[in-house]
Kinemage of the C-alpha trace (Angstrom):
@kinemage 1
@onewidth
@group {chain A} dominant
@subgroup {mainchain}
@vectorlist {calphas} color= white
{ca met a 1} P -75.562 -87.643 -108.964
{ca glu a 2} L -75.960 -83.906 -108.970
{ca phe a 3} L -78.720 -81.448 -108.325
{ca gly a 4} L -79.661 -78.239 -110.060
{ca ser a 5} L -79.717 -79.761 -113.527
{ca ser a 6} L -81.323 -77.569 -116.172
{ca ser a 7} L -82.439 -80.505 -118.323
{ca asn a 8} L -86.042 -81.593 -118.702
{ca asp a 9} L -85.256 -84.971 -117.179
{ca gly a 10} L -85.323 -83.569 -113.630
{ca pro a 11} L -82.617 -82.806 -111.108
{ca ile a 12} L -81.357 -86.385 -110.662
{ca lys a 13} L -79.799 -88.530 -113.345
{ca cys a 14} L -79.432 -92.250 -112.536
{ca val a 15} L -77.208 -94.684 -114.372
{ca ser a 16} L -79.972 -97.312 -114.584
{ca lys a 17} L -83.731 -97.706 -114.139
{ca arg a 18} L -83.106 -100.463 -111.584
{ca trp a 19} L -81.024 -98.095 -109.419
{ca gln a 20} L -83.758 -95.464 -109.676
{ca glu a 21} L -86.325 -98.018 -108.456
{ca ile a 22} L -84.102 -98.973 -105.522
{ca ile a 23} L -83.524 -95.459 -104.207
{ca ser a 24} L -87.198 -94.576 -104.744
{ca asp a 25} L -88.279 -97.281 -102.305
{ca thr a 26} L -89.289 -95.640 -99.008
{ca ser a 27} L -87.257 -98.148 -96.975
{ca val a 28} L -83.977 -96.964 -98.508
{ca pro a 29} L -83.885 -93.435 -97.047
{ca arg a 30} L -85.101 -94.774 -93.686
{ca leu a 31} L -82.290 -97.343 -93.512
{ca gln a 32} L -79.770 -94.809 -94.783
{ca cys a 33} L -80.634 -92.298 -92.071
{ca leu a 34} L -80.656 -94.891 -89.319
{ca ser a 35} L -77.343 -96.493 -90.237
{ca thr a 36} L -75.159 -93.667 -91.536
{ca lys a 37} L -74.530 -89.990 -91.140
{ca pro a 38} L -74.988 -88.037 -94.397
{ca leu a 39} L -71.637 -87.390 -96.033
{ca leu a 40} L -70.467 -83.930 -96.964
{ca ser a 41} L -71.239 -83.490 -100.669
{ca gly a 42} L -70.035 -79.967 -101.401
{ca phe a 43} L -70.482 -76.310 -100.542
{ca leu a 44} L -73.024 -73.611 -101.382
{ca phe a 45} L -71.879 -70.034 -101.997
{ca gln a 46} L -73.726 -66.753 -102.237
{ca asp a 47} L -72.426 -63.236 -102.789
{ca val a 48} L -73.734 -61.030 -99.985
{ca leu a 49} L -73.593 -57.933 -102.227
{ca asp a 50} L -75.248 -59.521 -105.281
{ca glu a 51} L -78.800 -58.196 -105.730
{ca ser a 52} L -79.798 -61.287 -107.721
{ca asn a 53} L -78.678 -63.494 -104.783
{ca glu a 54} L -77.754 -66.346 -107.115
{ca val a 55} L -76.629 -69.457 -105.222
{ca lys a 56} L -73.664 -71.478 -106.508
{ca tyr a 57} L -73.007 -75.113 -105.639
{ca ile a 58} L -69.563 -76.708 -105.831
{ca pro a 59} L -69.493 -80.505 -105.388
{ca phe a 60} L -66.149 -82.046 -104.595
{ca ser a 61} L -67.013 -85.680 -105.209
{ca asn a 62} L -66.503 -85.370 -108.971
{ca asp a 63} L -63.189 -85.733 -110.756
{ca glu a 64} L -63.669 -82.210 -112.073
{ca asp a 65} L -65.321 -79.454 -110.047
{ca ile a 66} L -68.325 -78.003 -111.855
{ca val a 67} L -70.080 -74.829 -110.810
{ca gln a 68} L -73.831 -75.399 -110.611
{ca asn a 69} L -75.616 -72.066 -110.892
{ca ser a 70} L -79.295 -73.051 -110.838
{ca val a 71} L -79.629 -75.102 -107.663
{ca leu a 72} L -82.287 -72.830 -106.132
{ca asp a 73} L -83.878 -71.347 -109.250
{ca phe a 74} L -87.149 -73.074 -108.330
{ca val a 75} L -87.591 -70.801 -105.275
{ca pro a 76} L -90.078 -68.047 -106.279
{ca glu a 77} L -88.252 -65.243 -104.420
{ca his a 78} L -84.744 -63.865 -104.024
{ca ile a 79} L -83.361 -65.534 -100.921
{ca arg a 80} L -80.450 -65.526 -98.485
{ca leu a 81} L -78.805 -68.797 -97.456
{ca ile a 82} L -79.273 -69.535 -93.758
{ca ala a 83} L -78.620 -73.206 -92.957
{ca ser a 84} L -78.233 -76.703 -94.380
{ca ser a 85} L -79.297 -79.906 -92.645
{ca asn a 86} L -79.472 -83.495 -93.916
{ca gly a 87} L -80.248 -82.571 -97.514
{ca leu a 88} L -82.605 -79.635 -96.889
{ca leu a 89} L -81.824 -75.928 -96.992
{ca cys a 90} L -83.242 -73.079 -94.956
{ca cys a 91} L -83.373 -69.695 -96.696
{ca leu a 92} L -84.709 -66.284 -95.726
{ca lys a 93} L -86.481 -64.083 -98.250
{ca phe a 94} L -84.245 -61.223 -99.332
{ca gly a 95} L -85.719 -57.862 -98.382
{ca val a 96} L -86.241 -55.372 -95.609
{ca asp a 97} L -89.963 -55.420 -94.877
{ca asp a 98} L -91.079 -58.995 -95.498
{ca glu a 99} L -89.526 -61.863 -93.511
{ca val a 100} L -90.415 -65.238 -94.996
{ca val a 101} L -88.538 -68.525 -94.581
{ca phe a 102} L -88.263 -71.121 -97.342
{ca ile a 103} L -87.400 -74.744 -96.494
{ca cys a 104} L -86.016 -76.124 -99.737
{ca asn a 105} L -85.315 -79.574 -101.119
{ca pro a 106} L -82.848 -79.031 -103.994
{ca ile a 107} L -83.021 -82.704 -105.011
{ca lys a 108} L -86.784 -82.601 -105.598
{ca gln a 109} L -86.763 -78.876 -106.463
{ca lys a 110} L -89.586 -78.123 -104.059
{ca cys a 111} L -89.914 -75.615 -101.251
{ca phe a 112} L -92.124 -74.924 -98.255
{ca arg a 113} L -92.988 -71.309 -97.422
{ca leu a 114} L -93.161 -70.307 -93.770
{ca glu a 115} L -94.174 -66.912 -92.416
{ca val a 116} L -92.031 -65.456 -89.636
{ca pro a 117} L -93.939 -64.076 -86.605
{ca lys a 118} L -94.595 -60.376 -87.012
{ca gly a 119} L -93.281 -58.052 -84.306
{ca asn a 120} L -91.415 -54.876 -83.560
{ca asp a 121} L -88.015 -56.583 -83.530
{ca arg a 122} L -86.273 -57.989 -86.584
{ca ile a 123} L -84.642 -61.390 -86.722
{ca glu a 124} L -80.877 -61.227 -86.169
{ca gly a 125} L -80.195 -64.914 -86.731
{ca leu a 126} L -81.766 -68.241 -87.670
{ca ala a 127} L -80.815 -71.869 -87.147
{ca phe a 128} L -82.339 -75.012 -88.668
{ca ile a 129} L -82.235 -78.773 -88.082
{ca phe a 130} L -83.933 -81.472 -90.162
{ca asn a 131} L -84.511 -84.901 -88.589
{ca pro a 132} L -85.177 -87.494 -91.329
{ca phe a 133} L -86.499 -90.709 -89.735
{ca cys a 134} L -83.681 -90.724 -87.193
{ca asn a 135} L -85.614 -91.712 -84.050
{ca ser a 136} L -87.710 -94.623 -85.248
{ca met a 137} L -88.792 -96.421 -88.388
{ca asp a 138} L -92.331 -95.107 -87.970
{ca lys a 139} L -91.544 -91.490 -87.141
{ca ser a 140} L -92.168 -88.988 -89.910
{ca pro a 141} L -89.382 -86.561 -90.843
{ca ser a 142} L -89.525 -83.230 -89.065
{ca phe a 143} L -87.604 -80.007 -88.729
{ca lys a 144} L -87.115 -77.287 -86.155
{ca leu a 145} L -86.333 -73.659 -86.801
{ca val a 146} L -85.117 -71.227 -84.136
{ca ser a 147} L -84.991 -67.458 -84.600
{ca ile a 148} L -82.965 -65.169 -82.365
{ca thr a 149} L -84.203 -61.586 -82.102
{ca arg a 150} L -82.761 -58.498 -80.473
{ca lys a 151} L -84.969 -57.378 -77.586
{ca gly a 152} L -83.658 -54.071 -76.331
{ca asp a 153} L -79.971 -53.226 -76.060
{ca phe a 154} L -78.884 -56.067 -73.764
{ca glu a 155} L -81.173 -59.001 -74.488
{ca phe a 156} L -82.043 -61.594 -77.136
{ca ser a 157} L -85.340 -63.472 -77.349
{ca phe a 158} L -86.070 -66.759 -79.133
{ca his a 159} L -88.912 -68.164 -81.226
{ca ile a 160} L -89.057 -71.828 -82.176
{ca tyr a 161} L -91.001 -73.505 -84.977
{ca ser a 162} L -91.568 -77.269 -85.079
{ca ser a 163} L -93.053 -78.888 -88.174
{ca glu a 164} L -94.663 -81.489 -85.892
{ca ile a 165} L -96.758 -78.750 -84.240
{ca gly a 166} L -96.950 -76.439 -87.255
{ca glu a 167} L -96.687 -73.136 -85.380
{ca trp a 168} L -94.245 -70.690 -83.830
{ca arg a 169} L -93.778 -70.395 -80.068
{ca asn a 170} L -92.273 -67.454 -78.223
{ca leu a 171} L -89.937 -68.797 -75.533
{ca glu a 172} L -89.684 -67.293 -72.063
{ca asn a 173} L -85.958 -67.992 -71.770
{ca asn a 174} L -83.987 -64.944 -72.942
{ca cys a 175} L -80.262 -64.424 -73.369
{ca tyr a 176} L -78.554 -61.337 -71.958
{ca cys a 177} L -75.854 -60.059 -74.309
{ca asp a 178} L -75.105 -56.596 -75.681
{ca leu a 179} L -73.177 -57.837 -78.743
{ca asp a 180} L -74.546 -58.075 -82.271
{ca leu a 181} L -74.384 -61.364 -84.161
{ca ser a 182} L -71.738 -61.893 -86.824
{ca cys a 183} L -71.323 -64.337 -89.737
{ca tyr a 184} L -74.583 -62.956 -91.190
{ca gly a 185} L -76.534 -64.558 -88.351
{ca leu a 186} L -75.891 -68.111 -89.547
{ca gly a 187} L -76.447 -70.702 -86.831
{ca val a 188} L -74.446 -73.930 -86.468
{ca phe a 189} L -75.992 -77.117 -85.012
{ca ala a 190} L -73.760 -79.454 -83.001
{ca gly a 191} L -74.647 -82.057 -80.378
{ca gly a 192} L -78.255 -80.895 -79.967
{ca ile a 193} L -77.336 -77.214 -79.571
{ca phe a 194} L -77.527 -74.221 -81.906
{ca tyr a 195} L -74.633 -71.754 -81.804
{ca trp a 196} L -74.320 -68.193 -83.116
{ca met a 197} L -71.144 -66.110 -83.280
{ca thr a 198} L -71.244 -62.532 -82.040
{ca gln a 199} L -69.004 -59.652 -83.023
{ca gly a 200} L -67.231 -59.899 -79.666
{ca asn a 201} L -65.761 -62.711 -77.561
{ca ile a 202} L -69.063 -64.516 -76.956
{ca ile a 203} L -70.909 -67.379 -78.654
{ca ile a 204} L -74.640 -67.665 -77.961
{ca ala a 205} L -75.822 -71.263 -77.417
{ca phe a 206} L -79.389 -72.585 -77.480
{ca asp a 207} L -80.257 -76.140 -76.365
{ca val a 208} L -83.058 -77.322 -78.666
{ca glu a 209} L -84.542 -79.953 -76.333
{ca lys a 210} L -84.227 -78.027 -73.062
{ca glu a 211} L -85.086 -74.738 -74.815
{ca gln a 212} L -82.485 -72.922 -72.743
{ca ser a 213} L -79.784 -70.473 -73.813
{ca gln a 214} L -76.449 -69.333 -72.458
{ca cys a 215} L -73.377 -67.308 -73.423
{ca ile a 216} L -70.058 -69.077 -73.963
{ca thr a 217} L -66.761 -67.180 -73.867
{ca leu a 218} L -64.290 -67.783 -76.676
{ca pro a 219} L -61.069 -69.613 -75.722
{ca leu a 220} L -59.021 -66.557 -76.742
{ca pro a 221} L -60.115 -62.924 -77.019
{ca arg a 222} L -60.258 -61.591 -80.538
{ca ile a 223} L -57.473 -59.311 -81.709
{ca pro a 224} L -58.774 -55.763 -82.312
{ca leu a 225} L -58.963 -54.765 -85.969
{ca asp a 226} L -56.273 -52.086 -85.597
{ca glu a 227} L -53.839 -54.568 -84.027
{ca gly a 228} L -53.700 -57.208 -86.738
{ca leu a 229} L -55.409 -59.951 -88.696
{ca cys a 230} L -58.052 -61.972 -86.838
{ca glu a 231} L -60.626 -63.938 -88.853
{ca val a 232} L -62.858 -66.646 -87.389
{ca cys a 233} L -65.639 -69.094 -88.180
{ca ile a 234} L -67.482 -71.905 -86.398
{ca gly a 235} L -68.601 -75.314 -87.630
{ca glu a 236} L -69.446 -78.870 -86.633
{ca ser a 237} L -67.542 -82.146 -86.705
{ca glu a 238} L -68.277 -85.352 -84.774
{ca asp a 239} L -71.236 -83.598 -83.066
{ca cys a 240} L -68.916 -81.000 -81.492
{ca leu a 241} L -68.667 -77.289 -82.115
{ca his a 242} L -65.341 -76.212 -83.616
{ca tyr a 243} L -63.978 -72.672 -83.478
{ca ile a 244} L -61.428 -71.762 -86.157
{ca ile a 245} L -59.265 -68.660 -85.958
{ca ile a 246} L -56.611 -67.286 -88.308
{ca ala a 247} L -54.465 -64.766 -86.433
{ca arg a 248} L -50.788 -64.050 -85.735
{ca ala a 249} L -49.704 -65.977 -88.871
{ca ala a 250} L -51.234 -69.211 -87.601
{ca leu a 251} L -54.354 -71.342 -87.887
{ca gln a 252} L -55.940 -72.583 -84.659
{ca val a 253} L -58.723 -75.151 -84.302
{ca trp a 254} L -60.530 -75.300 -80.947
{ca val a 255} L -63.150 -77.876 -79.892
{ca leu a 256} L -65.950 -77.319 -77.388
{ca ser a 257} L -66.706 -80.275 -75.090
{ca cys a 258} L -70.169 -81.264 -73.861
{ca asp a 259} L -69.471 -79.432 -70.573
{ca his a 260} L -68.607 -76.281 -72.535
{ca lys a 261} L -64.852 -76.374 -72.042
{ca trp a 262} L -62.466 -75.518 -74.889
{ca ser a 263} L -59.482 -77.588 -75.952
{ca leu a 264} L -56.913 -76.682 -78.620
{ca lys a 265} L -56.881 -79.370 -81.304
{ca his a 266} L -54.544 -77.823 -83.885
{ca leu a 267} L -52.046 -74.940 -83.986
{ca ile a 268} L -50.479 -74.635 -87.428
{ca ser a 269} L -48.146 -71.989 -88.843
{ca leu a 270} L -49.446 -70.588 -92.142
{ca ala a 271} L -45.885 -70.374 -93.464
{ca lys a 272} L -45.371 -74.050 -92.603
{ca met a 273} L -48.594 -74.855 -94.447
{ca glu a 274} L -47.182 -73.198 -97.561
{ca glu a 275} L -43.973 -75.198 -97.214
{ca glu a 276} L -46.011 -78.409 -97.150
{ca tyr a 277} L -48.515 -77.364 -99.819
{ca leu a 278} L -46.698 -75.235 -102.393
{ca tyr a 279} L -49.968 -74.189 -104.051
{ca phe a 280} L -51.133 -72.552 -100.784
{ca leu a 281} L -49.995 -69.023 -101.730
{ca tyr a 282} L -49.815 -67.534 -98.246
{ca ile a 283} L -46.692 -65.392 -98.701
{ca glu a 284} L -47.841 -64.007 -102.056
{ca gly a 285} L -51.211 -63.116 -100.583
{ca lys a 286} L -49.695 -61.470 -97.511
{ca val a 287} L -47.328 -59.333 -99.606
{ca ser a 288} L -50.044 -58.148 -102.005
{ca ala a 289} L -52.787 -57.778 -99.383
{ca val a 290} L -54.903 -54.667 -99.960
{ca met a 291} L -58.323 -53.599 -98.721
{ca asp a 292} L -59.202 -50.895 -101.272
{ca val a 293} L -58.777 -51.236 -105.034
{ca gly a 294} L -60.183 -48.483 -107.204
{ca gly a 295} L -62.684 -47.519 -104.519
{ca val a 296} L -63.855 -51.129 -104.039
{ca ile a 297} L -63.523 -52.213 -100.393
{ca leu a 298} L -62.404 -55.828 -100.370
{ca pro a 299} L -62.822 -58.374 -97.579
{ca thr a 300} L -59.830 -59.610 -95.611
{ca trp a 301} L -57.256 -61.292 -97.866
{ca ile a 302} L -57.337 -64.579 -95.929
{ca glu a 303} L -60.138 -66.034 -93.815
{ca pro a 304} L -61.775 -69.331 -92.805
{ca ile a 305} L -65.254 -69.367 -94.345
{ca ala a 306} L -66.773 -72.769 -93.474
{ca phe a 307} L -66.041 -75.910 -91.471
{ca lys a 308} L -67.840 -79.259 -91.547
{ca asp a 309} L -66.869 -82.863 -90.756
{ca gly a 310} L -63.169 -82.021 -90.496
{ca phe a 311} L -63.055 -80.050 -93.760
{ca leu a 312} L -62.154 -76.360 -93.559
{ca leu a 313} L -62.591 -73.900 -96.417
{ca ile a 314} L -59.983 -71.138 -96.511
{ca lys a 315} L -60.380 -68.164 -98.839
{ca leu a 316} L -57.091 -66.531 -99.875
{ca arg a 317} L -56.686 -63.587 -102.258
{ca cys a 318} L -53.189 -63.854 -103.725
{ca his a 319} L -53.723 -60.737 -105.875
{ca phe a 320} L -56.618 -58.564 -107.006
{ca ser a 321} L -57.656 -60.759 -109.925
{ca cys a 322} L -57.322 -64.149 -108.224
{ca thr a 323} L -58.915 -65.423 -105.024
{ca leu a 324} L -58.482 -69.112 -104.268
{ca ile a 325} L -60.627 -71.328 -102.070
{ca tyr a 326} L -58.777 -74.222 -100.466
{ca met a 327} L -60.283 -77.279 -98.793
{ca tyr a 328} L -58.085 -78.296 -95.881
{ca asn a 329} L -58.398 -81.216 -93.490
{ca pro a 330} L -56.109 -80.571 -90.500
{ca asp a 331} L -56.813 -84.015 -89.010
{ca ala a 332} L -55.764 -85.885 -92.141
{ca gly a 333} L -53.150 -83.327 -93.189
{ca thr a 334} L -54.578 -82.921 -96.701
{ca met a 335} L -55.268 -79.829 -98.794
{ca glu a 336} L -56.554 -79.155 -102.278
{ca thr a 337} L -57.542 -76.116 -104.300
{ca leu a 338} L -61.309 -76.319 -104.625
{ca ile a 339} L -62.018 -73.413 -106.993
{ca thr a 340} L -61.408 -69.697 -107.536
{ca leu a 341} L -63.958 -66.950 -106.966
{ca glu a 342} L -63.443 -65.846 -110.562
{ca glu a 343} L -64.483 -69.300 -111.808
{ca met a 344} L -67.674 -68.981 -109.766
{ca gly a 345} L -68.361 -65.457 -110.974
{ca leu a 346} L -68.067 -64.034 -107.430
{ca pro a 347} L -64.918 -61.887 -107.700
{ca val a 348} L -65.412 -59.509 -104.737
{ca gly a 349} L -65.587 -62.257 -102.125
{ca tyr a 350} L -68.155 -61.241 -99.498
{ca leu a 351} L -69.624 -64.715 -99.167
{ca arg a 352} L -72.251 -66.702 -97.352
{ca thr a 353} L -70.935 -70.255 -97.396
{ca leu a 354} L -72.776 -73.405 -96.312
{ca pro a 355} L -71.674 -77.056 -96.312
{ca tyr a 356} L -74.193 -79.368 -97.963
{ca cys a 357} L -74.828 -83.048 -97.181
{ca met a 358} L -76.894 -84.739 -99.866
{ca gly a 359} L -79.408 -87.070 -98.167
{ca leu a 360} L -81.937 -89.489 -99.646
{ca ala a 361} L -84.711 -88.838 -97.159
{ca pro a 362} L -87.156 -86.174 -98.400
{ca met a 363} L -89.519 -84.308 -96.127
{ca gln a 364} L -93.068 -85.433 -96.865
{ca ser a 365} L -94.481 -81.916 -97.167
{ca ile a 366} L -91.900 -80.838 -99.727
């Protein structure tokens, strides 16, 4: 199955009417959510600099990767990707003055519009979790949305929205940090906690149930920009936060335990990776690495851009006209070339990237 189809038959194509009847039964998504964790289906990409904000979807379950360009065409506004959770997407309206959230179901091609609380401070980051029937057979699906807002120079405040209550609440618990958020303010959910990267050596954590926040120090300080390559991302696997760093010609994968202690899971030489996977063009990319071509400022030539369920996406520009995206699983020791930016029509490479898990359970309101 795929979503974002432009045909008149709807976004889902089934191989038989009987199969369509089976998955349409309300007991199927309930049982699916109770018995299994949604599997990673693919990745969503969006060019940060593209005024049209077109979202691309790349599934990797097919024999041949196909770029789907119309997955969010049903949303009535230009949007920015924020988060993905159990088949739903959270997007923020693109613009300066009007902050509106859209909760989208790309399978059903429906969306729910949600106004953000008005105030003097702008949202710096958002995080989203969708809970489809996971607690009991009778419990309706619900979602929670947490916004993190700069309050003065040294403090962040939080607002939380629950679909069960249907309103925003301003939380008393604030987080004291003088660093701006990075990764375009995208939040990662792992083990009941939202995490946001900052531009320094701190990750901001917010416990959804306890509604408490804290600052967590990175396992290693970042290398200053003038001292060498240092690119990072965070993601989730097995309900744990993972911190990925590419620096000093190596890839490191760190895991955060439930008591907020870091452990190094993988340390891999990038040159050794190229020896094992000849199509991983690390040396070629390093030799031809440039930041400015004809007045166009390019992003770093190699960087981790997303991590989910053990799969890491690595973006590598081997020369100006070719940027490859690899899907690497350090646990299994597997790698494949997923696609090129040129094939997606996103040649510059400033990307928002989200993993997507296609679930059967729809939210009732959308």
